[in-house]
C-alpha positions, 0 to 999 in steps of 0.5 A, a space after each residue: 500500500 503506497 501511503 505516500 501516493 495519497 497524501 500527494 493526492 490529498 496535497 492536489 484536492 486541497 489546491 483544488 478546493 482552496 482555489 474553488 472557495 477562494 473565487 466564490 468567497 471573493 464573488 459573494 462576500 460570505 464569511 462561511 465561504 471565507 472561513 471555509 476557505 480558511 479551513 482549505 488553506 489549514 488543510 493544505 498545510 496539514 496534508 504537506 505535513 502528512 506527506 513529510 510524516 509518511 516519506 520520514 517516518 520509516 527512516 533509520 539512522 544512527 541517532 534514531 536506530 528504532 526508526 522515526 515511526 512517531 513521527 506520523 503520530 506527530 503529524 497527527 498531533 500537528 494537524 489537530 493544532 492547525 485544526 483549533 487554529 482554523 477554528 479560532 479564524 473563523 470564530 473571530 470572523 464570524 464575531 467581529 468582522 463587519 457583516 456585508 451584503 452577501 451575493 449569491 448566484 446559482 453557480 456558486 451553489 453548483 460549485 460548493 456542491 462539487 467541493 462538497 461531493 469531491 471530499 466525500 468520495 475521496 475521503 472514503 477511499 483515502 481511510 480505506 488506505 489508512 486503515 489498510 496502511 494502519 497509517 494514523 496520519 492517512 486516517 486522520 486527513 480522511 476524517 478531516 475530509 468528512 468534517 469538510 463535507 459538513 462545513 462545505 454544506 454550512 457554507 452552501 446554506 449560507 449562500 442559498 439562504 440569501 434568496 430566503 430572506 434569512 440570512 444565516 451567514 454568520 450562524 453558518 460559520 460559528 457552527 463550522 467552528 464548532 464542527 471543526 473544534 470537535 475534528 480536532 479533538 479527536 485527532 489530539 486524543 488519538 495521537 496522544 495516546 499513541 506519543 505516550 505509549 498507550 497499549 495496543 488494543 485488548 482484542 489484539 493482545 489476546 490474540 497474540 497471547 493465543 498465538 504465542 501459548 499455542 507454539 509447542 515449546 511455550 509452556 506459559 505466557 507470563 505476561 504481555 504487553 505492546 505498543 503503537 508507533 506511527 502505523 506499526 506495532 510492537 510486541 513485547 512478552 515473557 514467556 517460559 520455554 520448556 527447550 533448554 538448548 539455546 539453538 532450539 530456544 532461539 528457533 522457537 522464538 523466530 518461529 512465535 515472531 513469524 506467526 504473530 507477524 502472519 497472524 496480526 497486521 503491521 506488527 514491526 517487532 516482536 521481543 521476547 523475554 524467554 525463561 525456563 519453566 518454573 511451573 510448580 506442577 507438571 503435566 504427564 501423558 500415558 499411553 493406556 490399552 484400556 481405561 481401567 489403566 493398563 499401560 499400553 505397549 504402543 504409543 499411536 495405537 494406544 486407544 487411550 491416554 491418561 493425563 495426569 497433573 502432578 506436584 513438581 516438589 513431591 510428585 503427588 497427583 492433583 489431577 487425573 483423566 483418562 481420554 480417548 485417543 483422537 488419532 488412533 483411527 488415521 492410517 498412517 503417521 498416527 504416531 506424530 499426530 499423537 505427539 503433536 496432540 500431547 504437544 498441544 495439550 502442554 504435556 511436559 513428561 510422557 511415561 511410555 513402554 515404547 521406544 519412540 527416540 529416532 522415530 516420528 514422535 520422538 522428534 515431535 517431543 525433542 522439538 517441544 521440550 517434552 521428556 520421555 520416560 521409559 517404564 516397564 510398569 503395566 499399571 497406570 498408578 505404577 507408571 506414575 509412580 515410577 516418574 515421581 522423581 522430575 527433572 526442573 
């Protein structure tokens, strides 16, 4: 999405609107149209500032190694200031300037109608482009055009009222002030939230937490935070990893960052703080030949699995349940699928009679940091009892 192109379009449109309103203001003598002309000039300056912000925002240098992402929000903040300046100029003209006779002609109404329709159409497409690019500067500019449609309509009413005998010129100018101030407040509020490092939206944080927690190497997401900077998002999280080896931990973090980037738009950086698992509990899985608790000789073909939660300090069982093997009916790769299923259940230890080292399930467990414990016991209670001494 070329956001700079839309900024150039905005500059061109503002020049056109200013020129047309300047002609009508000079010919009619209307305070409302003159106020709209001031509005145009402020918008033109803002559009140029938006263009500059978009061109500089992603640049990095020695002095700014993380880029100038917040420059777009500074542009939006400056735009809010220009909006308030515009409101002040309009109000001063409406309240202090000497009232003169407003000259109204049909061509003026036709031109004003066109200058109201053009911003409305343009804002629709610019807002869509701004949201797609997550650009606060483009979004702010598009919303300002929506206000332009309303204020141009007030100028239209001011000219048309001259034919009814009810002069609305000053009233229309003051209403333009109210509309412009409301727009300025919205821009100021949104820009300050980002400049003060307000958090990402709760829905976005929940989705990122879900993605990180779903990785097989992650045993726990301890904390997560994020912020906006311009149209980009930055995420930081503390995770407990089951994999002690440095190379596999780094691989897991690269995999997590890629998954977050793929699922959540406009994420520029994912910074993960990896910690060793320190949970006081350990989740164990044991393949069973029957629901009564007979340990199966096989892994992938086992009809049931016992899932138990043990205390790490003394090995006491806190919770235990028997579930059916959801992949037993598969013709091929059932062992790998079962291993992936157990990893998704956040199992820490698998106690089994079959040796799966060097096989597909063994590789799955190794990459996820799941410990394998061989046993020759045939009863579930005895198999769990043989694994009570657990690695930290």
